[in-house]
N, CA, C and O of each residue as an XYZ file, in Angstrom:
660
protein
N     112.856    123.910    109.800
C     112.326    123.448    110.867
C     112.633    121.828    110.956
O     113.045    121.278    111.977
N     112.352    121.145    109.673
C     112.463    119.596    109.617
C     113.950    119.390    109.821
O     114.238    118.573    110.695
N     114.872    119.931    109.228
C     116.280    119.571    109.423
C     116.597    119.749    110.745
O     117.400    118.921    111.175
N     116.197    120.604    111.546
C     116.488    120.659    113.057
C     115.871    119.408    113.752
O     116.529    118.780    114.581
N     114.726    119.086    113.443
C     114.050    118.037    113.990
C     114.712    116.706    113.719
O     114.745    115.841    114.595
N     115.237    116.526    112.532
C     115.990    115.454    112.138
C     117.326    115.341    112.745
O     117.802    114.223    112.941
N     118.041    116.535    113.092
C     119.233    116.573    113.780
C     118.907    116.037    115.148
O     119.593    115.145    115.648
N     117.972    116.515    115.702
C     117.475    116.241    117.093
C     117.575    114.793    117.329
O     118.127    114.292    118.308
N     116.919    114.054    116.225
C     116.676    112.747    116.577
C     118.059    111.831    115.901
O     118.041    110.623    115.664
N     119.072    112.650    115.705
C     120.426    111.882    115.245
C     120.076    111.299    113.870
O     120.875    110.459    113.456
N     119.115    111.566    113.153
C     118.875    110.811    111.824
C     119.851    111.217    110.754
O     120.073    110.470    109.800
N     120.516    112.537    110.909
C     121.442    112.906    109.720
C     122.671    112.458    109.971
O     123.548    112.677    109.136
N     122.971    111.741    111.175
C     124.470    111.593    111.317
C     124.794    109.972    111.599
O     125.914    109.539    111.870
N     123.666    109.228    111.486
C     123.872    107.699    111.856
C     124.107    107.035    110.521
O     123.860    107.595    109.453
N     124.594    105.820    110.630
C     125.129    105.008    109.484
C     123.783    104.524    108.806
O     123.113    103.593    109.252
N     123.471    105.234    107.715
C     122.152    104.916    106.869
C     121.920    103.742    106.262
O     120.778    103.400    105.952
N     123.181    102.871    105.989
C     123.015    101.602    105.479
C     122.552    100.371    106.547
O     122.355     99.201    106.217
N     122.445    100.860    107.734
C     122.176     99.878    108.747
C     120.635     99.562    108.575
O     119.865    100.505    108.396
N     120.219     98.418    108.619
C     118.860     97.949    108.731
C     118.521     97.841    110.241
O     119.207     97.160    111.004
N     117.489     98.509    110.616
C     116.885     98.342    111.925
C     115.901     97.225    112.201
O     114.919     97.010    111.491
N     116.243     96.489    113.338
C     115.258     95.575    113.725
C     113.893     96.272    114.099
O     113.861     97.467    114.393
N     112.901     95.569    114.079
C     111.548     96.154    114.543
C     111.822     96.723    116.047
O     111.245     97.763    116.366
N     112.621     96.125    116.914
C     112.750     96.544    118.275
C     113.610     97.729    118.402
O     113.874     98.144    119.530
N     114.104     98.353    117.288
C     115.098     99.524    117.151
C     114.151    100.670    116.860
O     114.465    101.809    117.206
N     112.906    100.404    116.188
C     112.056    101.344    115.704
C     111.493    102.151    117.079
O     111.184    101.509    118.083
N     111.388    103.654    117.023
C     111.166    104.305    118.178
C     109.885    103.929    118.918
O     109.821    103.910    120.147
N     108.860    103.627    118.101
C     107.591    103.387    118.810
C     107.570    102.036    119.676
O     106.817    101.826    120.628
N     108.614    101.090    119.125
C     108.616     99.797    119.828
C     109.794     99.490    120.789
O     110.128     98.405    121.264
N     110.345    100.733    120.956
C     111.574    100.438    122.073
C     111.139    100.139    123.469
O     110.221    100.798    123.956
N     111.741     99.175    124.162
C     111.346     98.882    125.423
C     110.417     97.628    125.345
O     110.207     96.945    126.347
N     109.849     97.334    124.087
C     109.011     96.200    124.168
C     109.791     94.899    124.464
O     111.008     94.749    124.354
N     108.859     93.965    124.867
C     109.488     92.635    125.242
C     109.781     91.905    123.845
O     109.190     92.229    122.815
N     110.733     90.904    123.901
C     110.907     90.120    122.947
C     109.817     89.458    122.407
O     109.704     89.233    121.201
N     108.995     89.131    123.264
C     107.803     88.242    122.752
C     106.833     89.372    121.895
O     106.322     89.156    120.796
N     106.742     90.372    122.531
C     105.756     91.504    121.666
C     106.272     91.710    120.274
O     105.559     91.767    119.272
N     107.592     91.818    120.305
C     108.317     92.197    118.911
C     108.222     91.130    118.113
O     108.059     91.367    116.916
N     108.284     89.977    118.476
C     108.059     88.688    117.616
C     106.725     88.570    117.152
O     106.492     88.135    116.024
N     105.721     88.966    118.031
C     104.403     88.974    117.718
C     104.146     89.964    116.546
O     103.671     89.629    115.461
N     104.505     91.181    116.884
C     104.253     92.109    115.841
C     104.957     91.799    114.397
O     104.425     91.968    113.299
N     106.110     91.369    114.617
C     106.911     90.920    113.516
C     105.998     89.636    112.567
O     105.963     89.501    111.344
N     105.511     89.042    113.335
C     104.767     87.665    112.584
C     103.507     88.392    111.855
O     102.984     87.734    110.955
N     103.001     89.576    112.116
C     101.942     90.022    111.282
C     102.100     91.154    110.444
O     101.202     91.658    109.769
N     103.441     91.588    110.522
C     104.005     92.451    109.718
C     104.460     91.885    108.191
O     104.762     90.710    107.984
N     104.454     92.850    107.252
C     105.068     92.311    105.847
C     106.260     93.266    105.534
O     106.188     94.484    105.699
N     107.268     92.669    105.110
C     108.464     93.658    104.790
C     108.370     93.852    103.286
O     108.090     92.977    102.466
N     108.649     95.143    103.043
C     108.498     95.715    101.539
C     109.844     96.592    101.361
O     110.388     97.199    102.284
N     110.303     96.558     99.978
C     111.340     97.516     99.836
C     111.138     98.357     98.534
O     110.515     97.843     97.604
N     111.607     99.556     98.429
C     111.320    100.371     97.322
C     112.662    101.177     97.014
O     113.513    101.425     97.868
N     112.729    101.535     95.729
C     113.926    102.148     95.212
C     113.700    103.661     95.194
O     112.548    104.089     95.251
N     114.746    104.489     95.117
C     114.552    105.910     95.259
C     113.524    106.413     93.995
O     113.660    106.004     92.842
N     112.638    107.223     94.355
C     111.705    107.837     93.536
C     110.293    106.825     93.420
O     109.235    107.258     92.964
N     110.442    105.620     93.839
C     109.225    104.962     93.763
C     108.072    105.266     94.727
O     108.273    105.678     95.870
N     106.967    105.065     94.260
C     105.805    105.456     95.003
C     105.330    104.403     95.978
O     104.915    103.330     95.541
N     105.370    104.668     97.363
C     104.886    103.667     98.364
C     103.452    103.556     98.267
O     102.947    102.444     98.107
N     102.714    104.643     98.352
C     101.379    104.836     98.241
C     100.831    106.069     97.579
O     101.672    106.945     97.376
N      99.787    106.286     97.257
C      99.235    107.491     96.503
C      97.828    108.120     97.258
O      96.780    107.533     97.530
N      98.144    109.269     97.442
C      96.954    109.877     98.151
C      95.604    109.623     97.406
O      95.517    109.646     96.179
N      94.550    109.376     98.258
C      93.233    108.957     97.640
C      92.986    107.566     97.744
O      91.831    107.182     97.560
N      94.006    106.626     98.045
C      93.900    105.357     98.132
C      93.334    105.100     99.551
O      93.634    105.820    100.503
N      92.378    103.882     99.658
C      91.896    103.508    100.816
C      92.787    102.284    101.363
O      93.090    101.303    100.684
N      93.143    102.493    102.648
C      94.216    101.628    103.243
C      93.934    101.477    104.927
O      93.206    102.183    105.626
N      94.650    100.475    105.267
C      94.541    100.540    106.806
C      95.886    100.107    107.275
O      96.027     99.532    108.354
N      96.904    100.386    106.451
C      98.374     99.995    106.915
C      99.233    101.260    107.439
O      99.115    102.406    107.004
N     100.033    100.880    108.356
C     101.087    101.702    108.862
C     102.326    101.224    108.434
O     102.435    100.021    108.194
N     103.495    102.150    108.271
C     104.686    101.604    107.666
C     105.869    102.153    108.535
O     106.040    103.363    108.682
N     106.734    101.136    109.144
C     107.834    101.550    109.952
C     109.120    101.315    109.229
O     109.412    100.297    108.600
N     109.786    102.287    109.381
C     110.993    102.563    108.282
C     112.246    101.704    109.059
O     112.648    101.983    110.188
N     112.662    100.838    108.394
C     113.719    100.025    108.961
C     115.152    100.465    108.226
O     116.249    100.159    108.693
N     114.977    101.179    107.087
C     116.105    101.730    106.402
C     115.664    102.613    105.338
O     114.683    102.325    104.652
N     116.291    103.596    105.177
C     115.946    104.660    104.230
C     115.252    106.070    104.792
O     115.203    106.388    105.980
N     114.785    106.759    103.799
C     114.083    107.923    103.947
C     112.825    108.006    103.125
O     112.894    107.759    101.921
N     111.602    108.357    103.723
C     110.379    108.569    102.864
C     110.015    110.027    102.847
O     110.192    110.632    103.905
N     109.547    110.674    101.842
C     108.973    112.052    101.733
C     107.462    111.655    101.480
O     107.021    110.766    100.751
N     106.832    112.504    102.236
C     105.255    112.584    102.105
C     105.188    113.913    101.281
O     105.828    114.904    101.633
N     104.410    113.897    100.201
C     103.965    115.010     99.398
C     102.527    114.919     99.060
O     101.838    113.900     99.005
N     102.172    116.187     98.835
C     100.699    116.584     98.648
C     100.645    116.932     96.965
O     101.133    117.988     96.563
N     100.107    116.102     96.159
C      99.845    116.636     94.663
C      99.143    117.813     94.648
O      98.091    117.871     95.285
N      99.605    118.914     93.934
C      98.915    120.017     93.693
C      98.631    120.076     92.029
O      99.144    119.267     91.255
N      97.851    121.022     91.661
C      97.577    121.223     90.155
C      98.798    121.563     89.454
O      99.754    122.113     90.001
N      98.739    121.153     87.965
C      99.884    121.490     87.411
C     101.141    120.543     87.479
O     102.207    120.888     86.968
N     100.984    119.360     88.116
C     101.915    118.453     88.320
C     103.000    118.961     89.382
O     104.182    118.617     89.399
N     102.383    119.832     90.247
C     103.239    120.262     91.302
C     103.211    119.405     92.472
O     102.344    118.533     92.420
N     103.893    119.424     93.456
C     103.886    118.769     94.739
C     104.256    119.767     95.897
O     105.148    120.598     95.730
N     103.618    119.679     96.968
C     104.058    120.224     98.198
C     104.305    119.241     99.137
O     103.552    118.337     99.498
N     105.830    119.592     99.630
C     106.401    118.636    100.438
C     105.899    118.706    101.920
O     105.999    119.763    102.544
N     105.407    117.678    102.435
C     104.701    118.012    103.723
C     105.732    117.511    105.005
O     105.855    118.077    106.092
N     106.369    116.382    104.575
C     107.271    115.845    105.907
C     108.217    114.910    105.170
O     107.993    114.487    104.036
N     109.413    114.587    105.978
C     110.253    113.581    105.585
C     110.484    112.624    106.808
O     110.785    113.120    107.894
N     110.348    111.223    106.659
C     110.547    110.489    107.852
C     111.703    109.539    107.533
O     111.747    108.942    106.457
N     112.639    109.404    108.480
C     113.843    108.660    108.331
C     113.759    107.181    108.978
O     112.789    106.770    109.615
N     114.753    106.565    108.750
C     115.024    105.220    109.664
C     114.583    105.375    111.046
O     115.005    106.297    111.744
N     113.610    104.362    111.534
C     113.277    104.474    112.849
C     111.906    105.146    113.125
O     111.309    105.170    114.201
N     111.551    105.649    112.026
C     110.143    106.444    112.261
C     109.110    105.608    111.507
O     109.406    104.561    110.932
N     107.841    106.146    111.543
C     106.769    105.602    110.781
C     105.842    106.544    110.063
O     105.892    107.716    110.434
N     105.062    106.254    109.167
C     104.203    107.082    108.503
C     102.961    106.304    108.131
O     102.971    105.097    108.370
N     102.050    106.768    107.657
C     100.755    106.119    107.545
C      99.735    105.887    108.334
O      98.764    105.211    107.995
N      99.897    106.491    109.570
C      99.293    106.241    110.888
C      97.974    106.674    110.776
O      97.180    106.025    111.457
N      97.476    107.654    110.062
C      96.086    108.119    109.928
C      95.233    107.127    109.267
O      94.098    106.952    109.709
N      95.638    106.479    108.292
C      94.796    105.337    107.674
C      94.687    104.138    108.559
O      93.650    103.478    108.623
N      95.898    103.828    109.323
C      95.935    102.663    110.084
C      94.730    103.048    111.238
O      93.879    102.216    111.555
N      94.771    104.251    111.750
C      93.881    104.481    112.702
C      92.333    104.551    112.254
O      91.439    104.007    112.903
N      92.147    105.191    111.218
C      90.747    105.404    110.679
C      90.307    104.613    109.544
O      89.170    104.705    109.081
N      91.306    103.746    109.044
C      90.915    103.039    107.880
C      90.292    103.657    106.677
O      89.447    103.104    105.973
N      90.824    104.960    106.486
C      90.419    105.928    105.683
C      91.279    106.091    104.429
O      92.173    105.282    104.181
N      91.006    107.147    103.629
C      91.549    107.615    102.504
C      93.028    108.322    102.785
O      93.182    109.296    103.522
N      94.021    107.685    102.102
C      95.256    108.380    102.184
C      95.278    109.838    101.835
O      94.722    110.157    100.784
N      95.823    110.738    102.543
C      95.637    112.171    102.280
C      96.941    112.707    101.528
O      96.960    113.919    101.308
N      97.889    112.045    101.162
C      98.940    112.572    100.297
C      99.713    111.283     99.793
O      99.277    110.188    100.147
N     100.855    111.353     98.973
C     101.619    110.415     98.434
C     102.885    110.186     99.283
O     103.449    111.111     99.868
N     103.312    108.879     99.323
C     104.539    108.628     99.947
C     105.666    108.050     98.945
O     105.509    107.036     98.264
N     106.585    108.686     98.958
C     107.804    108.440     97.922
C     109.119    108.115     98.620
O     109.568    108.824     99.521
N     109.731    106.991     98.160
C     111.155    106.620     98.603
C     111.981    107.778     98.062
O     111.905    108.256     96.930
N     112.802    108.160     99.078
C     113.798    108.894     98.841
C     115.155    108.524     98.339
O     115.873    109.122     97.537
N     115.360    107.337     99.027
C     116.526    106.444     98.695
C     115.888    105.042     98.795
O     114.679    104.816     98.738
N     116.982    104.031     98.970
C     116.651    102.806     99.064
C     115.905    102.409    100.245
O     116.528    102.456    101.306
N     114.635    102.010    100.275
C     113.938    101.947    101.498
C     113.467    100.738    101.974
O     112.763    100.146    101.156
N     113.642    100.133    103.125
C     113.022     98.954    103.547
C     111.949     99.125    104.821
O     112.303     99.689    105.856
N     110.854     98.682    104.676
C     109.816     99.024    105.550
C     109.271     97.575    106.130
O     109.485     96.514    105.544
N     108.617     97.676    107.231
C     107.748     96.640    107.856
C     106.267     97.482    107.702
O     106.064     98.664    107.982
N     105.481     96.664    107.264
C     104.218     97.200    107.018
C     103.169     96.322    107.775
O     103.062     95.110    107.589
N     102.395     97.054    108.657
C     101.274     96.399    109.517
C     100.057     96.874    109.049
O      99.886     98.080    108.870
N      99.188     96.042    108.829
C      97.874     96.402    108.528
C      96.864     96.454    109.918
O      97.060     95.748    110.907
N      95.990     97.226    109.810
C      95.102     97.259    110.963
C      94.322     95.799    111.277
O      94.098     95.296    112.378
N      94.025     95.352    110.102
C      93.273     94.117    110.284
C      94.194     93.054    110.951
O      93.710     92.421    111.890
N      95.421     92.801    110.581
C      96.175     92.037    111.081
C      96.585     92.376    112.574
O      96.704     91.504    113.435
N      96.766     93.581    112.772
C      97.206     94.264    113.997
C      95.916     93.766    114.913
O      96.204     93.164    115.947
N      94.833     93.927    114.678
C      93.430     93.696    115.468
C      93.522     92.113    115.760
O      93.159     91.785    116.889
N      93.923     91.165    114.964
C      94.045     89.843    115.280
C      94.841     89.379    116.323
O      94.566     88.338    116.920
N      95.933     90.163    116.623
C      96.781     89.864    117.899
C      96.078     90.401    119.267
O      96.352     89.884    120.350
N      95.123     91.510    119.137
C      94.647     91.945    120.314
C      93.906     91.141    121.256
O      94.048     91.500    122.425
N      93.156     90.153    121.059
C      92.913     89.432    122.116
C      93.819     88.608    122.918
O      93.518     88.349    124.083
N      95.047     88.114    122.325
C      96.002     87.482    123.018
C      97.018     88.400    123.558
O      97.669     88.085    124.554
N      97.199     89.633    122.885
C      98.227     90.508    123.555
C      97.528     91.820    123.818
O      97.993     92.769    123.187
N      96.551     92.062    124.585
C      95.941     93.504    124.886
C      97.063     94.611    125.436
O      97.012     95.802    125.126
N      97.817     94.183    126.074
C      98.764     95.317    126.637
C      99.792     95.786    125.624
O     100.313     96.898    125.706
N     100.087     94.863    124.615
C     100.878     95.267    123.409
C     100.082     96.470    122.664
O     100.497     97.602    122.417
N      98.841     95.905    122.386
C      98.163     96.570    121.551
C      97.792     98.180    122.220
O      97.651     99.134    121.454
N      97.682     98.309    123.471
C      97.343     99.385    124.231
C      98.574    100.174    124.277
O      98.424    101.396    124.287
N      99.729     99.719    124.306
C     101.066    100.410    124.330
C     101.300    100.953    122.834
O     101.791    102.058    122.608
N     100.969    100.219    122.027
C     101.065    100.698    120.684
C     100.339    101.795    120.319
O     100.886    102.619    119.586
N      98.794    102.036    120.821
C      98.025    103.046    120.386
C      98.451    104.239    121.317
O      98.256    105.384    120.908
N      99.083    104.007    122.677
C      99.449    105.014    123.517
C     100.541    105.854    122.842
O     100.576    107.084    122.840
N     101.484    104.971    122.232
C     102.853    105.643    121.453
C     102.332    106.460    120.238
O     102.759    107.588    119.988
N     101.382    105.827    119.495
C     100.879    106.413    118.412
C     100.213    107.902    118.794
O     100.510    108.904    118.143
N      99.425    107.932    119.745
C      98.766    108.975    120.279
C      99.702    110.011    120.605
O      99.447    111.136    120.176
N     100.775    109.830    121.308
C     101.905    110.507    121.723
C     102.641    111.435    120.547
O     102.921    112.634    120.547
N     102.824    110.480    119.626
C     103.544    110.801    118.512
C     102.733    111.671    117.523
O     103.298    112.571    116.902
N     101.509    111.430    117.382
C     100.653    112.119    116.617
C     100.548    113.783    117.236
O     100.735    114.838    116.629
N     100.187    113.552    118.625
C     100.078    114.719    119.426
C     101.335    115.644    119.145
O     101.205    116.864    119.041
N     102.517    115.026    119.031
C     103.720    115.866    118.867
C     103.754    116.454    117.497
O     104.250    117.555    117.257
N     103.191    115.652    116.582
C     103.327    116.071    115.099
C     102.267    117.253    114.935
O     102.478    118.170    114.141
N     101.303    117.199    115.597
C     100.127    118.261    115.442
C     100.676    119.549    116.107
O     100.496    120.648    115.583
N     101.294    119.404    117.174
C     102.023    120.615    117.958
C     102.985    121.214    116.865
O     102.960    122.422    116.629
N     103.747    120.444    116.267
C     104.721    120.911    115.169
C     104.068    121.786    113.971
O     104.442    122.859    113.498
N     102.978    120.970    113.647
C     102.264    121.532    112.502
C     101.714    122.925    113.116
O     101.956    123.925    112.440
N     101.084    123.075    114.184
C     100.688    124.354    114.800
C     101.645    125.372    114.770
O     101.355    126.489    114.339
N     102.913    125.054    115.244
C     103.887    126.076    115.209
C     104.242    126.375    113.866
O     104.640    127.527    113.692
N     104.199    125.594    112.820
C     104.654    125.912    111.334
C     103.321    127.075    110.860
O     103.537    128.134    110.271
N     102.179    126.656    111.208
C     101.126    127.438    110.597
C     101.252    128.772    111.350
O     101.068    129.770    110.654
N     101.508    128.947    112.539
C     101.560    130.150    113.237
C     102.576    130.796    112.413
O     102.302    131.892    111.922
N     103.628    130.302    112.213
C     104.828    130.969    111.747
C     104.464    131.497    110.260
O     104.955    132.552    109.857
N     103.649    130.784    109.514
C     103.409    131.115    108.198
C     102.413    132.321    108.272
O     102.412    133.109    107.327
N     101.434    132.553    109.489
C     100.560    133.389    109.408
C     101.160    134.658    109.872
O     100.601    135.726    109.622
N     102.345    134.597    110.580
C     103.013    135.898    111.171
C     103.902    136.606    110.074
O     104.224    137.794    110.096
N     104.236    135.705    109.139
C     105.064    136.259    107.946
C     104.162    136.821    107.024
O     104.579    137.330    105.984
């Protein structure tokens, strides 16, 4: 199911070495140049090597991560040193949205699958631009809600398939 979703997004056939500009990240497509520059001004760039931990489940955070290059796996630690693979996010996607929204505890680990370049946006920094750019903030929240709704629908399909087998 995940491979099919990635293929639909053309994630498996694009030049993986290209670093995306923030304006090329799906959630920001169609944003004005000014909006992108404003978001870029409060985001921090981070890079990770293959296998490197980006964040650990149980950490408290308010950050969301936008993938400009590379692939990130989200895994749930299990007993006995085992992990359950939950999702894979590729260039142009984002993860860490739950903590960004509720400033809560990370529910799983995020691990770089290859060389990864991220733009990281904290909720506190994002809130600082709200008074000056309310339309940008509203659009980001609208697009986050849409994507989270899509992810939840996919999860429902997967749970149903597991129950029927």
